[in-house]
C-alpha positions as MATLAB code, in Angstrom:
seq = 'MNRTSTHDGNEPRAVDTQLVTLGRDPARFDGFVNTPVVRGSTVLSATVADLEGHTGRYTYGRRGNPTLEGLETALTALEGGSGVVLTPSGLSAVSLALLACLRAGDHLLMTDSVYQPSRRLCGTVLKGFGIETTFYDPLVGADIAALLRPNTRAIFMEAPGSQSFEMQDVPAIVAVAKAHGITTLIDNTWATPLFFRPHDVGVDLSIQAGTKYLGGHSDLNLGVISAGAAIWPALKGMHGDLGLTVAPEDAFLAARGLRTLKVRLERHQASGLTVARWLQNRPEVLSVLHPALPEHPGHNVWKRDFSGASGLFSVVLRPAPKRAVDAFLDSLALFGLGYSWGGFESLAIPFDCSGYRTATRWAPGGPAIRFHIGLEEPADLIEDLAQGLERLNAVAAQGETPED';
ca = [
       0.000    0.000    0.000;
       1.322    3.446   -0.936;
       2.334    5.616    1.992;
       3.690    9.135    2.077;
       3.767   11.534    5.021;
       4.088   10.628    8.677;
       1.852   11.575   11.613;
       2.996   12.184   15.179;
       6.254   10.403   14.465;
       4.468    7.102   13.903;
       4.150    4.838   10.870;
       3.009    6.753    7.762;
      -0.693    6.673    7.066;
      -1.938    5.040    3.891;
      -2.632    7.288    0.914;
      -6.289    6.237    1.049;
      -6.511    7.698    4.565;
      -4.548   10.829    3.693;
      -6.855   11.613    0.788;
      -9.749   11.681    3.238;
      -8.069   13.547    6.075;
      -5.442   15.945    4.687;
      -6.111   19.653    4.401;
      -9.277   19.856    6.449;
      -9.941   20.806   10.061;
     -13.584   20.330   11.151;
     -12.847   21.754   14.604;
     -11.877   25.054   13.001;
     -15.224   25.322   11.202;
     -17.724   24.291   13.854;
     -17.558   20.610   12.946;
     -18.303   20.903    9.230;
     -16.556   18.058    7.420;
     -15.558   20.109    4.377;
     -13.647   23.372    4.541;
     -16.183   26.053    3.529;
     -15.897   28.198    0.432;
     -14.371   31.441    1.669;
     -14.872   34.370   -0.711;
     -13.112   37.603    0.021;
     -10.474   40.106   -0.942;
     -10.028   42.370    2.078;
      -8.726   40.917    5.334;
      -8.968   43.185    8.373;
      -6.241   43.567   10.974;
      -6.999   44.296   14.624;
      -4.344   46.997   15.017;
      -1.925   49.082   12.962;
       0.894   46.927   14.328;
      -0.841   43.814   13.030;
      -1.507   45.479    9.685;
       2.060   46.661    9.176;
       3.604   43.522   10.591;
       1.425   41.139    8.564;
       0.896   39.156   11.731;
      -2.412   37.650   10.704;
      -2.776   34.206    9.162;
      -4.084   35.895    6.008;
      -3.342   39.390    4.718;
      -5.214   39.652    1.424;
      -7.508   37.365   -0.547;
      -5.064   36.959   -3.416;
      -2.434   35.727   -0.960;
      -4.609   32.875    0.296;
      -7.624   31.914    2.351;
      -8.773   28.811    4.262;
     -10.284   27.143    1.176;
      -7.102   27.430   -0.866;
      -4.830   26.696    2.068;
      -6.560   23.407    2.803;
      -6.031   22.159   -0.753;
      -2.426   23.385   -0.866;
      -1.631   21.668    2.449;
      -3.088   18.356    1.289;
      -1.314   18.433   -2.059;
       2.017   19.353   -0.462;
       1.835   16.212    1.666;
       0.817   14.000   -1.253;
       3.544   15.364   -3.528;
       6.248   15.187   -0.887;
       7.611   18.625   -1.759;
       8.215   21.825    0.201;
       5.136   23.681   -0.951;
       2.359   23.946   -3.534;
       0.904   26.888   -5.427;
      -2.384   26.876   -7.317;
      -2.970   28.550  -10.677;
      -6.045   29.128  -12.864;
      -5.253   26.318  -15.346;
      -2.788   23.579  -16.183;
      -1.142   25.693  -18.865;
      -0.736   28.608  -16.467;
       1.004   26.192  -14.089;
       3.462   25.245  -16.842;
       4.011   28.927  -17.631;
       4.597   29.925  -14.015;
       6.923   27.011  -13.328;
       9.104   27.898  -16.315;
       9.169   31.599  -15.465;
      10.232   30.753  -11.918;
      13.479   29.189  -13.116;
      14.340   30.952  -16.402;
      15.560   34.449  -17.277;
      16.536   36.282  -20.466;
      19.518   34.598  -22.102;
      18.782   31.179  -20.609;
      18.402   27.941  -22.534;
      15.600   25.412  -21.988;
      15.530   21.753  -23.015;
      11.943   20.709  -23.737;
      10.757   17.196  -24.586;
       9.526   16.886  -28.167;
       6.479   14.956  -26.931;
       5.193   17.773  -24.731;
       1.565   18.957  -24.554;
       1.184   21.176  -27.616;
       0.100   24.392  -25.805;
       3.250   24.099  -23.666;
       5.234   23.826  -26.868;
       3.544   26.940  -28.234;
       4.458   28.811  -25.042;
       8.134   28.199  -25.777;
       7.894   29.725  -29.242;
       5.877   32.751  -28.173;
       6.142   33.931  -24.560;
       9.546   32.472  -23.714;
      11.041   33.453  -27.061;
       9.788   36.999  -26.533;
      11.536   37.053  -23.166;
      14.854   36.080  -24.757;
      14.742   32.439  -23.636;
      15.833   29.866  -26.224;
      14.281   26.396  -26.376;
      15.711   23.213  -27.838;
      13.337   20.277  -28.251;
      14.825   16.866  -27.543;
      13.954   13.234  -28.209;
      11.923   12.048  -25.191;
      13.817    8.743  -25.273;
      17.240   10.390  -24.959;
      17.746    9.398  -21.297;
      21.194   10.160  -19.880;
      22.433   11.146  -23.351;
      20.686   14.459  -22.789;
      24.079   15.536  -21.408;
      25.221   16.054  -25.011;
      22.528   18.724  -25.491;
      23.539   20.869  -22.530;
      24.921   24.330  -23.087;
      26.677   26.646  -20.641;
      23.416   28.604  -20.320;
      21.059   25.608  -20.012;
      19.020   26.312  -16.896;
      16.064   23.915  -17.077;
      14.962   20.566  -18.494;
      11.230   19.951  -18.961;
       9.844   16.403  -19.079;
       6.453   14.798  -19.568;
       5.933   11.111  -18.847;
       4.268    9.614  -20.717;
       4.373   11.981  -23.658;
       1.247   13.859  -24.621;
      -0.741   11.871  -27.191;
       2.217    9.734  -28.337;
       2.934    8.179  -24.896;
       6.715    7.816  -24.932;
       8.066    6.945  -21.479;
      10.964    9.141  -20.407;
      13.754    7.867  -18.178;
      13.148   10.539  -15.565;
      15.779    9.405  -13.007;
      18.498    9.330  -15.680;
      17.672   12.843  -16.887;
      17.463   14.147  -13.326;
      20.886   12.708  -12.529;
      22.435   14.607  -15.446;
      20.631   17.797  -14.463;
      21.742   17.613  -10.851;
      25.345   17.083  -11.878;
      25.189   20.403  -13.759;
      23.007   22.427  -11.378;
      20.038   22.486  -13.754;
      16.404   22.713  -12.622;
      14.099   19.869  -13.674;
      10.368   20.131  -14.314;
       7.789   17.513  -15.233;
       4.169   17.551  -16.327;
       2.793   14.744  -14.157;
      -0.889   15.135  -15.010;
      -1.273   11.614  -16.440;
      -0.065    9.781  -13.330;
      -0.828   12.277  -10.535;
       1.276   11.926   -7.356;
      -0.662    8.757   -6.538;
       0.984    6.772   -9.340;
       4.286    8.681   -9.591;
       5.925   11.139   -7.178;
       8.500   13.163   -9.138;
      10.144   14.630   -6.022;
      11.069   11.114   -4.903;
      13.468   10.846   -7.860;
      14.790   14.399   -7.484;
      12.575   16.439   -9.817;
      12.437   20.070   -8.680;
       9.011   21.117   -9.987;
       6.085   18.720  -10.342;
       3.192   20.097  -12.392;
      -0.308   18.798  -12.945;
      -3.447   20.125  -14.529;
      -5.872   19.808  -11.639;
      -8.519   20.317  -14.316;
      -8.106   16.633  -15.126;
      -8.087   13.905  -12.467;
      -7.933   16.110   -9.397;
     -11.221   17.757  -10.322;
     -12.496   14.587  -11.923;
     -15.877   15.942  -13.012;
     -15.110   18.199  -15.998;
     -16.330   21.292  -14.168;
     -13.253   23.307  -13.181;
      -9.941   24.672  -14.448;
      -6.944   24.460  -12.127;
      -3.169   24.171  -12.183;
      -0.924   22.747   -9.448;
       2.824   23.180   -8.995;
       4.710   21.370   -6.250;
       8.248   22.546   -5.554;
      11.299   21.024   -3.943;
      13.148   22.959   -1.256;
      15.706   24.658   -3.526;
      13.210   26.162   -5.971;
      10.290   26.771   -3.575;
      11.198   30.399   -2.635;
      11.533   31.389   -6.306;
       8.246   29.708   -7.233;
       6.346   31.219   -4.316;
       7.776   34.647   -5.063;
       6.949   34.510   -8.766;
       3.424   33.277   -7.998;
       2.838   36.291   -5.756;
       4.511   38.788   -8.079;
       2.325   37.713  -11.003;
      -0.796   38.072   -8.891;
      -2.031   34.555   -9.611;
      -4.881   33.053   -7.639;
      -7.786   30.681   -8.179;
     -11.463   31.014   -7.422;
     -12.384   29.543   -4.022;
     -15.215   27.588   -5.665;
     -12.684   25.844   -7.936;
     -10.410   25.066   -4.981;
     -13.397   23.650   -3.122;
     -14.306   21.405   -6.066;
     -10.702   20.225   -6.368;
     -10.557   19.415   -2.652;
     -13.780   17.462   -3.007;
     -12.338   15.605   -5.983;
      -9.221   14.804   -3.972;
     -11.259   12.712   -1.531;
     -12.246   10.220   -4.241;
      -9.115   10.481   -6.402;
      -7.728    7.035   -5.616;
     -10.946    5.080   -6.120;
     -11.577    6.923   -9.384;
      -8.040    6.366  -10.662;
      -8.235    2.680   -9.839;
     -11.416    2.424  -11.922;
      -9.951    4.488  -14.768;
      -6.883    2.232  -14.750;
      -8.805   -1.039  -14.751;
     -11.316    0.049  -17.379;
      -8.611    1.629  -19.524;
      -6.607   -1.580  -19.605;
      -9.709   -3.635  -20.382;
     -10.565   -1.461  -23.369;
      -6.923   -1.183  -24.488;
      -6.473   -4.960  -24.503;
      -9.684   -5.388  -26.484;
      -8.483   -2.843  -29.036;
      -5.161   -4.684  -29.343;
      -7.043   -7.670  -30.754;
      -9.043   -5.729  -33.346;
      -7.902   -6.134  -36.975;
      -8.426   -2.403  -37.590;
      -5.817   -1.495  -34.941;
      -2.120   -1.328  -35.765;
      -0.891   -0.544  -32.236;
      -2.085    0.603  -28.822;
       0.073    3.223  -27.099;
      -0.447    2.400  -23.431;
       2.651    2.208  -21.160;
       1.080   -0.405  -18.854;
       0.796   -2.913  -21.700;
       3.831   -5.239  -21.960;
       3.986   -4.586  -25.705;
       4.611   -0.866  -25.210;
       8.276    0.091  -25.859;
       8.414    2.020  -22.581;
       6.700   -0.606  -20.450;
       9.800   -1.522  -18.443;
      10.464    2.116  -17.573;
       6.815    2.576  -16.572;
       6.923   -0.587  -14.449;
      10.127    0.530  -12.724;
       9.054    4.087  -11.886;
       5.241    4.139  -11.753;
       2.785    2.338   -9.483;
      -0.220    2.642  -11.779;
      -1.719    3.969  -14.988;
      -4.594    6.311  -15.676;
      -7.360    5.977  -18.257;
      -5.661    7.918  -21.075;
      -3.980    6.183  -24.013;
      -3.768    6.321  -27.800;
      -4.448    3.940  -30.660;
      -2.932    3.837  -34.140;
      -5.359    2.464  -36.703;
      -4.348    0.640  -39.845;
      -4.378    2.955  -42.867;
      -7.913    4.132  -43.617;
      -9.475    7.108  -45.420;
     -10.064   10.154  -43.249;
     -13.796   10.009  -43.901;
     -13.858    6.450  -42.544;
     -12.066    7.518  -39.359;
     -14.425   10.486  -39.057;
     -17.403    8.163  -39.489;
     -16.041    5.938  -36.725;
     -15.732    8.858  -34.310;
     -19.051   10.418  -35.299;
     -20.868    7.137  -34.674;
     -19.708    6.743  -31.081;
     -22.507    7.193  -28.574;
     -20.564    6.933  -25.298;
     -17.368    8.777  -26.286;
     -17.563   12.549  -26.440;
     -15.331   14.423  -28.863;
     -13.464   16.828  -26.590;
      -9.930   18.047  -25.928;
      -9.785   17.597  -22.173;
      -9.794   14.380  -20.150;
      -9.722   13.113  -16.579;
     -13.446   13.461  -15.942;
     -16.009   10.738  -15.356;
     -16.883   10.546  -19.065;
     -15.102    8.794  -21.920;
     -13.613   10.923  -24.699;
     -11.913   10.516  -28.061;
      -9.968   12.848  -30.369;
      -8.051   12.261  -33.602;
      -4.527   13.688  -33.646;
      -1.427   13.970  -35.791;
       1.907   15.034  -34.262;
       3.770   15.108  -37.568;
       3.214   18.817  -38.202;
       4.954   20.118  -35.110;
       7.549   17.573  -33.968;
      11.067   18.869  -34.610;
      13.481   16.576  -32.743;
      11.706   13.353  -33.667;
       9.574   12.081  -36.530;
       5.963   11.059  -35.984;
       5.120    8.369  -38.526;
       3.049    5.719  -36.710;
       1.779    3.982  -39.828;
      -1.851    5.051  -39.704;
      -4.341    7.526  -38.275;
      -4.124    8.043  -34.495;
      -6.856    8.519  -31.902;
      -6.484    9.367  -28.225;
      -9.013    7.830  -25.851;
      -9.897    8.663  -22.292;
     -11.736    5.811  -20.606;
     -14.211    7.126  -18.075;
     -16.282    5.493  -15.367;
     -18.845    3.823  -17.624;
     -19.182    0.027  -17.746;
     -16.273   -1.202  -19.923;
     -18.488   -3.721  -21.718;
     -20.724   -0.890  -22.888;
     -17.719    1.108  -24.103;
     -16.417   -1.911  -25.998;
     -19.811   -2.448  -27.612;
     -19.838    1.188  -28.697;
     -16.325    0.915  -30.133;
     -17.241   -2.312  -31.933;
     -20.152   -0.703  -33.759;
     -17.944    2.290  -34.535;
     -15.287    0.093  -36.108;
     -17.969   -1.621  -38.167;
     -18.962    1.805  -39.404;
     -15.308    2.571  -40.202;
     -15.039   -0.626  -42.248;
     -18.268    0.062  -44.116;
     -17.202    3.567  -45.142;
     -13.655    2.450  -46.028;
     -15.099   -0.271  -48.275;
     -16.823    2.388  -50.371;
     -13.442    3.453  -51.721;
     -11.453    6.663  -51.438;
     -12.677   10.088  -52.517;
     -10.576   13.120  -53.613;
     -10.692   14.682  -50.127;
      -9.052   11.573  -48.668;
];
């Protein structure tokens, strides 16, 4: 059983227990189980001395309140870092984390498999600030040392890779970075700290889009950054200087989602593997990109470093006309067509990385689709996919048209 923080110097409590207990204090709020939603900007001080000395627990709404503090406290314990800050979205968390460790003239190494909006950030905001980015092969491992420059200040990872699901050798990259005094960051949204704790292998900044599994119900936007001791002051300072905060209602929803995170992830994992294995045996499928499957090229790395898998994976179909793939997706009744994931519902999107990869070549051999497996009955999802694939075959059999 996974265990993280200790209590009263005794044996660590199980993660299941921590998810229920961390970050809430019923005695402080007249016995209410959940920390209330506290809305407010102005915080009054009792005296001038208190005002000028900032002696109160809170000084201004943007700097924190009980609702946000409860979530931050819980996530700090789960991540095993020195502190957590919350941001309005996952992308804003990526942006803040990078700005906390980079300055004009610095060089960033960014995985070529990164979430595309994060990639766009490098070519727009960071470039405008005089920060140069080099994209690297996510499978480079310790050979990333050959890409370092005198001004390399940060290495950004994502495991598994967005959409294409390459597994990075995080400990090997971290070892190189530490030997050269370089800050390491990782987008850990797929695994969450329940299935992989980046700080345990030395990563400085662990990022997740709380929009996804932390919220779990497709009804909030939230970013989370957990920092190790060395980078925590810089992150906390940058967070305050940029004036970032989140709505207390969103923090409340995320804290509520936290309580059921483990049971939901276990269901996402089990259902995802059930559907992935079924897809592996379909004649229309060329490959299934799921790190927890033994056939995945990065399976051994996943098995070594991760304790579980979420419900997100991709499939490469055998060559088929675009209109046949579109017909397959359009026919699905239980899979929504949407760009997010991590909620209770199943989703599917077509994708093609070939137009923006620069350090690697994306040529999987057929059209690709990313699936998120939600909390529906897997047998029903499989039935829906089966009829969709029948539709794909029927349209493909009609022959190609000029638009294909």
